[in-house]
N, C-alpha and C positions, 0 to 999 in steps of 0.2 A: 867726602862728596869736596869736588872740585873749588878755586873758590873763583869770587864773582868773573877775577878778569882772566882767569883761566879759560883756555879757547876749549876743554870738555863741557864748563857749565852753560857758557848758553849756547851749544850743539843741542842739547838736552832740550832749551828751553824753545828753539824754533820751530815755529810751523813750519811743516813741508808745503811744499807749492805742489804734490801730490794731493794732501789734506785740504787746504784750498782751493784747488779744483773740485773735490770731492762736494764741500759747502757748496759749491757754484752750482755744481748739477743740481743739487740736492734742489736749490731753490729754484732753478729751471724748472723739475721735475712737477715741484710743489705749481709753479705757473699753470705748465700743461694741466694736470689735474685738472685743475680748478677751470681753463680753457674749454677744455674738453666737457667735463659737468653741463656749464653757459650753453655750447654749441646745441648738448642732446635734451636741457631743458628747451630752451627757444627752438630748435626745429624737430624735436617730437612729444609737441605739447602733452600728449596724453600720457606719455612714459611715467612711471612713479620715480619718487627720487632714489632709491634703490639705485634703479638703471641706471642714473645719471653718475651717482656716486660710484659705484662699480665701474663705469665705462670712463669717470677720470684715472679713477683709482689703477685701471692698465694702461692705461696712457701712462700715467706718472712712471710706472714700473717699467714696462719697456723702455722708454727714455733711460731712467737714470740706469739702467743694467747697462743697456747698450753705454751711452757716456762711460761709467765707468770702468767698464771691462777696454773700451778700447783708448781713452784718453787719460781715467787714473791710473789702472793698474797695466795699460799695454798686455793686454792680456792675448793670445794668438788660438786661435779654432784650433779644438785638437780632435774633436770629428762626434758627429750628433748624441750619442750616449754621455760621452764627457758633458758637453755641451748641456744638455737638458739636465743632469748632475749638480751643475753649477747654478742654471736656473732654478731649479729645485730649494738649492740649500740657501740660495740670495733672499727667495721667496719665503724662506722658510724666517730667517736672521730678521728680515723686513717686518715682520711678524713679530717677533716676540720683542724688538725695538719699539714696534707701534703700541703695545701693550705696555712697554715704559712710559712712552710719551702721554698715554693716555690717563694713567695708573697718577703717575704726580698729577698731571692738567686735575686730575678730579679730587688727588687729595688737599691739594692748596687750595681747591672750592668747598671741602667739606670743612676745612679746617678755619679758613676765615672767609667764606662766603659770600666774596666780593668780587665783581667780576677783575677787577683788576690783582686779585689776586690767581685768578683761575688764569689769566693770561702768564703768568709770571710763571705758572707751575709749566703748562705748555712750552713760554719759551727754554725754562730749565730743561722742561721733558724729550722735546724735543735737541736738545744741545746734546743731551747725554744721551739720550739712544743716539744720534749720530755718529759720535764718538767712539761708541761701542761699535758702532757697525761697522763704520770703518774700519776698529783693529778687527772684526769679526771675516769682515770683506776678506783683507789683506793675507790674515794669516789661514781660513779654510775654502775660502771661495778660490781668490784668486792668487792661489801659491805660488805659484811661479812670478808671480812681481813684488813680491816683499822688498821692503824699504828699509 
């Protein structure tokens, strides 16, 4: 292992600009998700909560996919079939990492049974999920743009 002052050590510890964009776009997608949910609730007062959640999730997913594709992984359009495959795999990884997020949040709640613990678990689960998802997206979804 390289010593602290050597070039190799710091390179492994630096957060890439690509990952920082990924995190920023995750935050933007979360805001879009919540904004669409609020628009549905206010604009369609008879809609059940699940309709608002589904609409927000769809908006957040679409925004995040496009931003990741274009600005994080610089991925070119390679045809409709390939694009559909990428979207399906991206969605599958999204579901998988959401399970990690929910499981961590619920585990913290079940162990400590406080709101603070629940939110700490949520933050930890989200952070872990996004790191895993970034690695999966880079390796399997947007293969040509590996860094």
